[in-house]
C-alpha positions as CSV (number, residue, x, y, z in Angstrom):
1,M,28.3,1.5,-14.4
2,K,25.0,2.0,-16.1
3,N,23.4,5.5,-15.7
4,N,26.6,7.2,-14.3
5,K,27.0,9.3,-17.4
6,Y,23.2,10.0,-17.5
7,P,22.0,10.3,-13.9
8,F,18.3,10.4,-13.0
9,V,16.6,13.6,-11.8
10,D,17.0,14.5,-8.1
11,D,13.8,16.5,-7.5
12,I,10.6,17.7,-9.1
13,Q,12.3,21.0,-10.3
14,D,14.6,18.9,-12.5
15,V,11.5,17.2,-13.9
16,I,9.7,20.5,-14.6
17,K,12.9,21.9,-16.3
18,N,12.9,18.8,-18.6
19,I,9.2,19.1,-19.4
20,K,9.7,22.7,-20.5
21,Q,12.8,21.7,-22.5
22,F,10.9,18.9,-24.2
23,N,8.1,21.3,-25.3
24,E,10.7,23.7,-26.7
25,D,12.7,21.0,-28.6
26,I,9.6,19.4,-30.1
27,K,9.0,22.6,-32.1
28,I,12.2,22.3,-34.0
29,D,13.6,18.8,-33.8
30,V,12.1,16.5,-36.5
31,N,13.6,13.4,-34.9
32,L,11.8,14.1,-31.7
33,Q,8.6,14.8,-33.6
34,M,8.8,11.4,-35.3
35,K,9.5,9.8,-31.9
36,L,6.1,11.0,-30.5
37,S,4.2,8.0,-31.6
38,Q,6.5,5.7,-29.6
39,F,6.1,7.4,-26.2
40,S,3.6,5.5,-24.0
41,Q,4.0,7.1,-20.6
42,W,3.1,10.8,-20.3
43,Y,3.4,13.2,-17.4
44,Y,1.4,16.4,-16.9
45,V,2.1,19.4,-14.6
46,K,-0.8,21.8,-14.2
47,E,1.3,24.7,-12.9
48,I,3.0,25.0,-16.4
49,D,0.2,23.2,-18.3
50,L,2.7,21.0,-20.2
51,F,3.2,17.3,-20.9
52,G,6.4,15.3,-21.2
53,P,7.3,11.6,-21.8
54,S,9.0,9.5,-19.1
55,S,12.1,8.6,-20.9
56,F,12.9,12.2,-21.6
57,I,12.0,13.9,-18.4
58,A,13.4,11.4,-15.9
59,Y,17.1,12.1,-16.7
60,K,18.9,15.1,-15.5
61,D,19.4,18.1,-17.8
62,M,17.8,16.4,-20.8
63,C,17.5,17.9,-24.2
64,S,16.9,16.5,-27.7
65,D,20.6,16.5,-28.6
66,T,21.4,14.4,-25.6
67,Y,18.4,12.2,-26.0
68,F,19.4,11.1,-29.5
69,N,23.0,10.5,-28.6
70,S,23.7,6.9,-29.4
71,D,25.3,6.3,-26.0
72,F,22.1,7.6,-24.2
73,L,19.8,5.4,-26.4
74,T,21.5,2.3,-25.1
75,E,21.2,3.6,-21.5
76,I,17.5,4.2,-21.4
77,D,15.7,2.1,-18.7
78,H,12.0,2.7,-19.3
79,K,10.9,0.7,-16.2
80,K,13.3,2.6,-14.0
81,T,12.2,6.0,-15.3
82,E,8.6,5.2,-14.3
83,N,9.7,4.1,-10.8
84,I,11.7,7.3,-10.4
85,L,8.8,9.5,-11.4
86,K,6.4,7.7,-9.0
87,Q,7.9,9.8,-6.3
88,W,6.0,12.9,-7.5
89,F,3.3,11.6,-9.9
90,V,0.3,9.3,-9.8
91,K,-1.3,7.6,-12.7
92,H,-4.8,8.8,-13.6
93,Q,-6.4,8.2,-17.0
94,V,-8.3,11.4,-17.6
95,K,-10.0,11.7,-21.0
96,S,-9.8,15.5,-21.1
97,L,-6.1,15.4,-20.5
98,S,-5.5,12.8,-23.1
99,N,-7.4,15.0,-25.6
100,S,-5.3,18.0,-24.6
101,L,-2.2,15.9,-25.1
102,K,-3.2,15.0,-28.6
103,E,-4.2,18.5,-29.5
104,N,-0.8,19.9,-28.2
105,F,1.2,17.6,-30.5
106,F,-1.3,17.2,-33.4
107,D,0.9,19.3,-35.8
108,Y,3.9,17.0,-35.3
109,S,2.6,13.4,-35.2
110,I,-0.1,11.0,-34.1
111,L,0.2,9.7,-30.6
112,R,-0.2,6.1,-29.4
113,T,-3.8,5.3,-28.6
114,N,-2.9,3.2,-25.5
115,H,-0.7,5.8,-23.8
116,E,-1.0,6.3,-20.0
117,M,-1.2,9.6,-18.2
118,S,0.2,10.6,-14.8
119,I,-0.4,13.8,-12.9
120,L,1.5,15.6,-10.2
121,K,0.5,14.3,-6.7
122,T,0.5,17.8,-5.2
123,E,-1.9,19.0,-7.9
124,A,-4.1,15.9,-8.0
125,N,-6.9,17.1,-5.7
126,E,-7.2,20.5,-7.4
127,L,-7.0,19.1,-10.9
128,L,-9.5,16.3,-10.3
129,D,-11.9,18.7,-8.5
130,E,-11.9,20.9,-11.6
131,M,-12.5,17.9,-13.9
132,Y,-15.2,16.4,-11.8
133,E,-17.0,19.7,-11.7
134,E,-16.9,20.0,-15.5
135,L,-18.2,16.4,-15.8
136,S,-21.0,17.1,-13.3
137,I,-22.5,19.6,-15.7
138,L,-23.0,16.8,-18.3
139,D,-24.1,14.1,-15.9
140,D,-26.4,13.9,-12.9
141,T,-24.4,11.3,-11.0
142,P,-24.1,12.7,-7.4
143,P,-20.6,14.0,-6.4
144,I,-18.7,12.1,-3.8
145,R,-16.8,13.9,-1.0
146,I,-14.6,12.6,1.8
147,F,-15.7,14.6,4.9
148,P,-13.2,14.5,7.9
149,I,-14.7,14.4,11.4
150,S,-12.8,16.4,13.9
151,C,-11.9,14.7,17.2
152,E,-12.3,18.1,18.8
153,N,-16.1,18.0,18.2
154,L,-17.7,17.1,21.6
155,E,-20.2,14.9,19.8
156,F,-17.4,12.6,18.6
157,R,-15.3,12.1,21.7
158,Y,-15.9,8.4,21.7
159,E,-13.5,5.8,22.9
160,S,-13.8,3.6,19.8
161,I,-14.8,3.8,16.2
162,E,-17.6,1.3,16.9
163,E,-19.2,3.7,19.4
164,L,-19.0,6.5,16.8
165,Q,-20.6,4.3,14.2
166,E,-23.5,3.6,16.5
167,W,-24.0,7.3,16.7
168,F,-24.5,7.4,12.9
169,L,-27.1,4.6,13.1
170,D,-28.9,5.8,16.2
171,E,-28.7,9.6,16.1
172,L,-28.1,10.8,12.5
173,P,-31.4,9.5,11.1
174,V,-33.4,11.8,13.4
175,R,-31.2,14.9,13.7
176,G,-28.9,17.1,11.8
177,Y,-25.1,17.2,11.7
178,Q,-23.9,20.6,13.0
179,F,-20.9,22.0,11.2
180,K,-18.3,24.7,12.1
181,K,-17.0,25.2,8.5
182,G,-19.0,25.1,5.3
183,L,-18.7,22.3,2.7
184,N,-18.7,23.3,-0.9
185,T,-20.9,20.5,-2.1
186,P,-24.5,20.4,-3.5
187,K,-27.6,18.6,-2.1
188,G,-27.6,15.0,-3.2
189,A,-23.9,14.6,-2.7
190,I,-22.6,11.3,-1.2
191,L,-20.4,12.0,1.9
192,L,-17.8,9.5,3.1
193,F,-17.1,10.2,6.8
194,Q,-13.4,10.0,7.7
195,F,-12.3,9.5,11.3
196,K,-8.7,8.8,12.3
197,D,-7.5,8.1,8.7
198,Q,-10.3,5.6,8.0
199,I,-13.7,5.8,6.2
200,I,-16.3,4.7,8.8
201,A,-19.7,5.7,7.4
202,S,-21.5,7.1,4.3
203,S,-24.7,9.0,3.7
204,K,-26.5,11.2,1.1
205,L,-26.8,14.9,1.8
206,S,-30.5,16.0,1.5
207,S,-30.4,19.6,2.7
208,I,-28.2,22.3,4.2
209,F,-29.4,24.9,6.7
210,E,-27.1,27.8,7.5
211,R,-27.6,30.0,10.6
212,S,-28.0,33.7,10.1
213,N,-26.1,34.3,13.3
214,K,-22.6,33.2,12.4
215,D,-21.2,34.2,15.8
216,K,-22.2,30.9,17.3
217,E,-19.9,27.9,17.5
218,Y,-21.8,26.0,14.8
219,I,-22.7,27.9,11.6
220,G,-25.1,25.4,10.1
221,T,-26.6,21.9,9.9
222,F,-26.4,19.2,7.3
223,V,-29.5,16.9,7.1
224,F,-29.0,13.4,5.5
225,D,-31.4,11.0,3.8
226,P,-32.0,8.4,6.7
227,S,-32.3,5.5,4.3
228,S,-28.8,6.2,2.9
229,I,-27.0,6.2,6.2
230,C,-24.7,3.2,6.5
231,I,-21.6,2.0,8.4
232,F,-19.2,-0.8,7.6
233,N,-15.8,-2.2,8.6
234,P,-13.5,0.8,8.5
235,L,-11.7,1.4,5.2
236,N,-8.0,2.2,5.2
237,L,-5.8,3.7,2.6
238,N,-5.3,0.5,0.7
239,D,-9.0,-0.2,0.6
240,M,-9.6,3.2,-0.9
241,K,-6.9,2.7,-3.5
242,L,-8.7,-0.5,-4.7
243,I,-11.6,1.7,-5.8
244,W,-9.9,5.0,-6.5
245,E,-6.4,4.3,-7.8
246,E,-5.6,8.0,-7.9
247,F,-6.4,8.4,-4.2
248,I,-3.2,9.6,-2.5
249,N,-3.9,9.9,1.2
250,F,-6.3,11.0,3.8
251,S,-6.3,14.7,4.7
252,E,-7.8,17.1,7.3
253,V,-9.7,18.9,4.6
254,P,-12.6,17.6,2.4
255,Q,-11.6,15.7,-0.8
256,N,-13.4,15.0,-4.0
257,L,-13.5,11.5,-5.5
258,D,-14.4,10.2,-9.0
259,K,-18.1,9.9,-8.7
260,H,-18.3,7.3,-11.5
261,K,-16.7,4.8,-9.2
262,Y,-19.6,5.0,-6.8
263,D,-21.2,1.6,-7.9
264,D,-17.8,-0.1,-7.5
265,F,-17.5,1.4,-4.1
266,M,-21.0,0.2,-3.0
267,N,-20.3,-3.3,-4.4
268,F,-17.0,-3.3,-2.4
269,L,-18.9,-2.4,0.8
270,Y,-21.0,-5.6,0.6
271,S,-17.8,-7.4,1.6
272,K,-17.3,-5.0,4.5
273,N,-20.2,-6.0,6.7
274,I,-22.3,-3.0,5.6
275,R,-25.2,-2.1,7.9
276,Y,-27.9,0.5,7.2
277,A,-29.5,2.6,9.8
278,L,-33.0,2.0,8.5
279,D,-33.1,-1.5,6.9
280,N,-36.6,-1.8,8.4
281,E,-37.8,1.0,6.1
282,M,-37.3,-1.3,3.1
283,D,-40.1,-3.4,1.7
284,E,-39.6,-7.1,1.9
285,E,-38.5,-7.6,-1.7
286,T,-35.8,-4.8,-1.5
287,F,-34.6,-6.2,1.9
288,T,-34.3,-9.7,0.4
289,I,-32.3,-8.3,-2.5
290,E,-29.9,-6.5,-0.2
291,V,-29.5,-9.6,1.9
292,E,-28.5,-11.5,-1.2
293,K,-25.8,-9.0,-2.0
294,T,-24.4,-9.0,1.5
295,Y,-21.2,-10.9,2.1
296,V,-20.4,-12.7,5.4
297,D,-17.5,-15.0,6.2
298,S,-18.8,-18.6,6.3
299,Q,-15.9,-19.6,8.4
300,T,-16.8,-17.4,11.3
301,P,-19.2,-19.3,13.6
302,V,-22.3,-17.7,15.0
303,K,-22.3,-17.2,18.7
304,D,-25.8,-17.2,20.4
305,E,-25.8,-14.8,23.3
306,P,-28.0,-12.0,24.6
307,K,-27.8,-8.9,22.4
308,A,-28.9,-5.4,23.5
309,K,-31.7,-3.9,21.6
310,Y,-31.0,-1.3,18.9
311,N,-32.0,2.2,19.9
312,C,-35.4,3.0,18.5
313,T,-35.9,6.1,16.4
314,V,-38.8,8.5,16.1
315,I,-38.9,7.8,12.4
316,T,-39.7,4.1,12.7
317,N,-40.6,3.5,16.3
318,I,-39.5,-0.1,16.0
319,S,-36.1,-1.9,16.1
320,N,-33.9,-1.8,13.1
321,R,-33.2,-5.1,11.3
322,N,-29.7,-5.8,10.1
323,R,-29.2,-7.5,6.8
324,T,-25.9,-9.0,7.9
325,V,-27.7,-10.9,10.7
326,T,-30.2,-12.4,8.3
327,K,-27.4,-13.3,5.8
328,R,-25.4,-15.0,8.6
329,A,-28.4,-17.1,9.6
330,I,-28.9,-18.2,5.9
331,V,-25.2,-19.0,5.5
332,E,-25.2,-21.0,8.8
333,A,-28.2,-23.0,7.4
334,N,-26.1,-23.7,4.3
335,F,-28.7,-22.1,2.1
336,K,-31.2,-24.8,2.9
337,C,-34.8,-24.6,3.9
338,E,-35.2,-25.4,7.6
339,I,-38.6,-26.8,7.1
340,D,-37.4,-29.4,4.6
341,E,-33.8,-29.5,3.4
342,S,-34.9,-31.1,0.1
343,H,-36.7,-28.0,-1.0
344,S,-34.7,-26.6,-3.9
345,F,-36.6,-24.7,-6.5
346,F,-33.8,-22.6,-8.2
347,R,-30.4,-21.1,-7.7
348,S,-29.9,-17.5,-6.9
349,K,-28.4,-15.4,-9.7
350,Q,-26.6,-13.4,-7.0
351,T,-25.1,-16.1,-4.9
352,G,-25.2,-19.2,-7.1
353,E,-26.7,-21.1,-4.1
354,N,-30.1,-22.5,-3.5
355,Y,-32.5,-19.6,-3.2
356,V,-33.8,-19.1,0.4
357,E,-35.2,-16.2,2.4
358,G,-34.7,-15.1,6.0
359,H,-37.7,-15.1,8.4
360,H,-37.8,-13.8,12.0
361,L,-39.5,-16.6,13.9
362,I,-40.6,-14.1,16.6
363,P,-41.7,-11.1,14.6
364,L,-39.7,-7.9,15.3
365,E,-42.9,-5.9,16.0
366,F,-43.3,-7.7,19.3
367,E,-39.8,-6.9,20.6
368,E,-41.1,-4.6,23.3
369,M,-42.3,-7.8,25.1
370,F,-38.7,-9.0,25.4
371,D,-35.6,-7.9,27.3
372,Y,-33.2,-8.5,24.5
373,N,-32.9,-7.9,20.8
374,L,-34.9,-10.1,18.5
375,D,-32.7,-9.4,15.5
376,V,-30.3,-12.2,16.2
377,E,-29.3,-15.3,14.1
378,A,-31.1,-17.6,16.6
379,N,-34.4,-15.9,15.7
380,V,-33.8,-15.9,11.9
381,I,-35.0,-19.0,9.9
382,S,-33.8,-19.9,6.4
383,L,-36.9,-20.8,4.3
384,C,-37.5,-21.6,0.7
385,P,-39.9,-19.1,-0.9
386,I,-42.8,-21.6,-0.8
387,C,-42.5,-22.3,3.0
388,H,-42.0,-18.6,3.6
389,K,-45.3,-17.9,1.9
390,K,-47.0,-20.7,3.8
391,I,-45.9,-19.4,7.2
392,H,-47.5,-16.0,6.4
393,H,-50.5,-16.9,4.3
394,A,-51.5,-20.6,4.8
395,P,-54.4,-21.8,6.9
396,I,-53.7,-21.6,10.6
397,E,-53.5,-25.4,10.9
398,T,-50.6,-25.5,8.4
399,I,-48.9,-22.5,10.1
400,E,-49.2,-24.2,13.5
401,K,-47.4,-27.3,12.2
402,L,-44.6,-25.2,10.8
403,I,-44.2,-23.0,13.9
404,K,-44.1,-26.0,16.2
405,K,-41.3,-27.6,14.2
406,L,-39.2,-24.4,14.0
407,Y,-39.8,-23.7,17.7
408,K,-38.6,-27.1,18.7
409,N,-35.4,-26.7,16.7
410,R,-34.7,-23.1,18.0
411,K,-35.9,-23.2,21.6
412,E,-32.4,-23.7,23.1
413,R,-30.7,-21.2,20.8
414,L,-33.3,-18.6,21.6
415,K,-32.8,-19.2,25.3
416,N,-29.0,-18.8,24.9
417,S,-29.8,-15.4,23.3
418,G,-31.8,-14.3,26.3
419,I,-35.2,-14.9,24.5
420,E,-37.8,-17.2,26.2
421,I,-41.3,-17.7,24.8
422,K,-44.0,-20.3,25.1
423,P,-45.3,-22.1,21.9
424,K,-48.8,-20.8,22.5
425,T,-47.6,-17.2,22.7
426,L,-45.5,-17.6,19.6
427,L,-48.4,-19.0,17.6
428,S,-50.6,-16.1,18.7
429,F,-48.3,-13.8,16.8
430,Y,-49.3,-15.4,13.6
431,T,-53.1,-15.4,14.0
């Protein structure tokens, strides 16, 4: 039966033994040196700082004499060797390692330019930390850290992830995050908050304050940039691997991630119902751009019902607005202007749909007059850019006609959302 004579390795020690043997044999075996250019899958172990190819290191007690035995050459199963080694290694194409590989074997032969590199799973975090630290010297892209939240922290004894996420939106913008253990990361770093083996929030670290009295339960405080705080549908292990292929698993200690994947990560979050704590701090143009990027499921119907108000913050003193709410209202309107469905001026480069903008019929600044949240789909109107400008800047006679039409179409939906208002009062908000 195939592979009986040449069994695969049983454990990582067998692999390490073979890697060492390969690096000894390559010094004296001309045939092995000539074979270098044919190896495409390479494996690196930091502990011994050596490389080895899959077809050599995946078989038990390998040496160059055995490798070039005619019987063995017919036995090699390249696909199977990779599957065997996956138990201990993870693929990660690191340029510095590839350069080291070429330097190590430069005296013997030129290597394939399209080779792939794998590193030992147990060494991955340490190895990648060192590499990212070296890269950060040459590049000002902020580092990315996974920061585990302890369930033992009294602040985070919530019954659900949703309740904890609300803490990030409501509390973190106006206070610090107290910590018991330090975090080896600089100001400006992006932190991904891990809770129960899921990533539930993200923010940018703006400053760190350490207490001089370290005898207290908390030894310091992290302060975050309020405009960067966001939550989203929790990300599991598979979600993380879509962005960071080398990511192995969640841990109870902070982990570093490849910071050059940050843009990919943020683009991915647009499909995960991302919500920022301070969307209302954005200017209208920026908010509109962010709405355009936001993804919502067009198959999920909007349900009009009373919605509790967002907690106000001392920073803004007004309710937050949620880009996802605005995008749902636009999608529900099928990207049409609700003043005149024939209004179609150009297609959005972001969505490919007719370009429209969201407008709160009852302005959010008057929310204190109402019992329920005004940032609901029933209160968001889809308007073409011309009608949107008109409703803000046209003569009052024109604005009045627009408001009456929109009010008539939305009166019942607003009522279902716990919002009741008379036309005269609504119009007064625009004069």
